[in-house]
N, C-alpha and C positions, 0 to 999 in steps of 0.2 A: 464701098457702096453695094450689100447686102438684099435679097428680096426675101420676103415671108410674106408666109400667107395665113389667115386666121380662120379659125370655124368657131364659130360661136353656139354658147346657148343661149337663143334670143329672149330669155325669160329672165336670165340672172347676168347676164354678161355687157350690158350697155354702157357703165357709167369705168368699168375696168377697162372694155376695148377701147373706146374713143381715149382715154389717157394713155392708153399702149401707141397709138394712132398715131398721137400725136408727139409721145418720145422719140417714137423711131424715123417719122419723114423731118424731126426736127433735126436727128442727123443725115438724112439723104440719104436715108433707104425707103427699097419701094416696098410699097403695103398693097396687099390683094386680099381681098373676102368675097367670099360668096356672093351673087346674085341677090340670092333672099334673104340674105346676113348685113346687103348693104341700108339701109334702112336703120338696122339698131345702131351702127354709128353715125348716121345722119348726114352718109355722103358718099350717096350713086354711083360718085364717079371709080369709085376703088372698088365697087363688084365685080368681078369676070364670073364666065361658067365653071361650072363644075373641071368639065377639062381641059380649063387653062389654069385654074388655081394654084397646081404644082409643079406647072412645065416652067423648070430653069428656077424654082424658088431651092432657095438655102433651108429656110426651118417651116413647116409650118406648127403653129400656137393654134393648142387647142383649148380655150377658154370656155373651163365647163365642168360634167363629172365624167362617170364613166362612158355615157352615153355620147357624150360630147365627142370623147376619144378615141370612140371606134368609127366615128363618120370620120373623124380624121385622120384616122391611120388609113382606113377605107380608098379614101382620095389620094394620100400619100405614099403608101408600099408599090402603087404600081412603079412609079418616079423615081424607087429609092432614095424615097424626100425624108431627114429624120424626122418625128415628132415631139413637140415641149407640150407637157400637159401639167395646167392649171388648175388646182382643186376649187368651182364654187357650186360643189356635190356635195353629198352630204359622208360615202364608205370613201370616195377618193383614191380605188385600190390599184389604179391605173397612169395616175396621175403625180404629177416628180414633186413638183411649189407651189408653195399656198399666193393666193395675190397678192399680199404682203413681200412678197422675194423676187416679182414679175421681174421688174430694175435689174435687180441685182444679175437672175436669170440670166437674164440677153444679152448684158454687158462679160459673163462668165463665155455665154456662148461666141459673142462677138471677137473676145479674144482665144477662143479653140479651147480653153479650160473647162473641158466637159469627155465625159465617152457615151458611146450610143453601145444599148444594148438591143438586141436582136432578139426579136420572139416571133415562132414560127405558128408561121396561119395557116389556114385549110384550104382546101380550093374545092369547091364543088359543083359539078355539073348534073344540072337537074335533066333525065331523056326522058320523053315523051310523045305523043304525036305531034308536037309542033318543030318537033326539033330538040338542041341540045342549048341549054341556057348556063353558063358559069356563072357563079359568084367565087367570095371568099370570107373569109371568117380569121377574126384573130380570137375568139373565144370560141361561137360552135356554132355547129350544125344542127337545128332540130327536127327531125320528120314526125308526128304526132297525128292525133287523129282529130275529126274538123267533125263529126258529129258528139254532142255531147251524152253522155252517160251510154257512148258505147266504146269500146276497145278499137281498137284497128292490130292486123297481120302486117307485120314486116318479113319480108326474107331479108336475111342479111348472107350476102356471102361475102367469103375473106380471099383478098390474088383468088381470084376465077371462082372456086371451090366454096359449094355449097358450107354455110356452118350452120346458121339453124332458123328458126321462126320467132320471130317473136310473137307476142298477142300479149301486148299493153296499151299504156296511154301514149306512151312516145318514145323516141331513141335519139340519143345525144351523143353525136359523135364533137367531141373537145379537144381542142390546145391544153397544153402545162397553162398557161393565162387562162382557158377558161374553164382550169380544174376547182377554181374559188366563183366562178359564177355560177351557170343552171345545175349545172353537172353538182356542185357540194349540196344542192338541195335535197338532190337524191341521193345523200352519202354517197358520194363518187370517192375518190381519192385526191389528196392536196398534190400537186404536185411541182417542182421549183418551177416554171417560169421561162428559164434559160433552157429548160429538158427540150428535148425532140421527141413526141409520139402523140398518139391519136387515141383517148379515151372512148370509150363504148359504153353505154352508161344507159340500161331502161329506165323507162317510166312508167314504175305501178304495172311490174307485169305479172298478167296472171300463168303462172308457170314456176315451175320450182327454181327453174335458174336464171334469178334474176340480181347479178352482181354484177359490176362493171370490170372494164377489161380493159388493160393499157397494152396497145400496140406497138409496134414501131412504127416512124414516121411516111415510110414510103409502101407500109400496108393500102394497098387497094381494097375500100369499103366500098360496097356496093348495098345501097338498101333498097330494098323494092316491096312494091304496096302489092301484097295478096291479099286473099278473100274479096266480098264485093264491099265493100266500104271504103273511102277516097282518105287522102290524108291528106295535109297540109307541111309547107315546107317553112323554116326560120330560118334565118342568118344572123346572128348578132342582134335576135328580137326583131331585124325584120322580114315580115311575111312576102316570102318571094317568087312562092307559086301551091298551087293548090294539085294534087297528084292524084287520078283517076286509078282505079285498082290495072296493074302491069306495066303502070309508070315507077321511075326511080329514079337512084339520086347516088350518083359517083363521086366521093370522095379520099382527096389524101392528102397529103404535107403540100404546099402551093412552094414553087420557087421561089419566090420573093417577100423574106418574112417585114413586118416590120422594123425601126428602124426606132429605138426609143431614146431620148436626149436623157443620160444621169449626170448629177457632179458625183461623181468617186463611188466606189461600185452600193450598190443597193442590196441592204440587206435583208434578205427574206424573209427570215424567223422575225425580225423585229418589228417587219409589215405584218406578217400574222400574228404579233403578239399585240399590237396596236387596235388591227381594223375588227379583229376575236373578241378583242378585251381578254385577252388571256395573260398571265402568269399565276405568281402561287399563289393559294387559296384557303 
């Protein structure tokens, strides 16, 4: 018997989640869902707290789009639990299978016919008057302006040495996986997600030097809010803090990568062609 955790997109995953739970339980597997997702399935007895979902779990099944995958990875990675993504969204860049292939994918997982692809994550520490608060990201950490119509001054240090001050709308610190997310929209480089690197990309920089930089994964990046305007910090799209001038974010590669279930080697170039409609013109 195996134990499965399900993370759901509540607006799209209801029917598929219910049929998947029935299929797993009919084969004597244990199924858990988050308390807030249990109502979608209609079985509150399956609900557990977020810190219990992945303890002793064999697989986390993400039913949704890329946002649901980010939430699933955030829960699973601290326990080294692999995640299998089922695409119920539009882009589905992080997901592995379509809804019609869920049962085949689960059979292959149970038979051991799969591979694990590790993806680097970022560990970010917000440091301000309230102390130090950690977060982790699969895609990116963003420090950005909090006032419309104004820029923010962000003082960057690399490995403890001052680098430069950006006057910009914000600064993106992204993983290779996140190179096709927000960093892509500011013309950052596309990096194979199996690489390990930190991408630093300014957003609408009001200065001559506005290029993205690819840093080694163990480089420690500290972003301090300078000037007299506050900034906001988001992690994989979730707002986590408001930084007053003088506060900072310290960021580097996490020791715990995401572990994604794949079936056969993932062809990154083919994914790019499909998702971005590339090919002969």
